[in-house]
C-alpha positions in Angstrom: -11.1 9.9 -3.8 -11.9 7.6 -6.6 -14.3 4.8 -5.7 -15.4 2.2 -8.2 -18.0 -0.5 -7.6 -18.2 -3.3 -10.0 -19.9 -6.6 -10.5 -18.6 -9.0 -13.1 -19.4 -12.6 -14.2 -16.3 -14.7 -14.5 -16.1 -18.1 -16.0 -14.5 -20.8 -13.8 -14.6 -23.6 -16.3 -16.9 -26.3 -17.4 -19.6 -23.8 -18.2 -19.8 -22.5 -14.6 -19.7 -18.9 -13.6 -19.3 -16.9 -10.5 -20.3 -13.3 -9.8 -17.4 -11.2 -8.5 -18.3 -8.0 -6.7 -15.8 -5.5 -5.2 -15.3 -1.9 -4.3 -12.0 -0.4 -5.4 -11.0 2.8 -3.6 -7.8 3.3 -5.6 -5.7 1.4 -8.1 -2.1 0.7 -7.7 -0.4 1.1 -11.1 3.1 -0.2 -11.7 5.0 1.2 -14.6 5.2 -1.3 -17.6 8.9 -1.6 -17.3 8.9 -3.2 -13.8 9.8 -6.9 -13.9 8.1 -9.5 -11.8 11.1 -9.6 -9.5 11.0 -5.8 -9.0 7.3 -5.9 -8.4 7.8 -8.7 -5.8 10.4 -6.5 -4.0 7.9 -3.6 -4.1 5.4 -5.7 -2.3 7.5 -5.5 0.9 7.0 -1.7 0.8 3.2 -1.8 0.3 0.5 -1.6 3.0 -2.0 -4.4 3.3 -4.7 -2.1 1.8 -2.4 -1.5 -1.3 -1.8 -5.2 -1.7 -5.5 -5.9 -1.7 -6.1 -3.2 -4.2 -3.4 -4.6 -6.4 -5.0 -8.1 -6.2 -8.3 -6.6 -7.1 -6.8 -4.9 -10.2 -5.1 -8.1 -11.2 -8.4 -10.0 -10.8 -10.3 -7.5 -12.9 -7.7 -7.8 -15.6 -7.9 -11.6 -15.6 -11.7 -11.5 -15.7 -11.5 -9.4 -18.8 -9.4 -12.1 -20.5 -11.0 -15.2 -19.1 -11.1 -17.0 -22.5 -7.3 -16.8 -22.7 -6.7 -18.4 -19.3 -6.0 -22.1 -19.6 -8.2 -24.4 -17.5 -6.6 -27.7 -16.4 -8.3 -30.9 -17.5 -8.7 -31.9 -13.8 -10.8 -28.7 -13.2 -13.0 -29.6 -16.0 -13.4 -33.2 -14.7 -14.3 -32.0 -11.3 -16.9 -29.5 -12.6 -18.3 -32.2 -15.0 -18.7 -34.6 -12.1 -20.4 -32.0 -9.9 -22.8 -31.2 -12.8 -23.5 -34.9 -13.2 -24.2 -35.3 -9.4 -26.7 -32.3 -9.5 -28.4 -33.7 -12.6 -28.7 -37.1 -11.0 -30.1 -35.7 -7.7 -27.0 -36.8 -5.8 -26.0 -33.2 -4.9 -27.7 -29.8 -4.7 -26.7 -26.2 -4.6 -26.8 -24.2 -1.3 -26.8 -20.5 -0.9 -23.6 -18.8 0.1 -24.7 -18.0 3.7 -25.6 -21.6 4.3 -22.3 -22.7 2.8 -20.3 -20.3 5.0 -22.2 -21.5 8.1 -21.4 -25.2 7.2 -17.7 -24.4 6.7 -17.5 -22.5 9.9 -18.9 -25.5 11.8 -16.3 -27.7 10.3 -13.3 -25.6 11.2 -14.3 -24.6 14.8 
């Protein structure tokens, strides 16, 4: 069994970064000649685990090319506004556990 553990820093725009961690148990590789439509049809045959592994492989590939991924202007505007709010003391960062707890309270 091939197990890979990785941690990668990925840009999300406006100078912000996130840390992406995942454990990949296997990688689903599609031959290069498969079109997007053929790949979509193949999804119906894949297990949930295989689909998640494929998503992880796609995410890893995108993280390796982050400078080539266009960021919409509205993303930049939102991040700039959030950065301004933090600098002005109007907003603050919360750790991930506290954020998940706050979100859980809103949706239940």
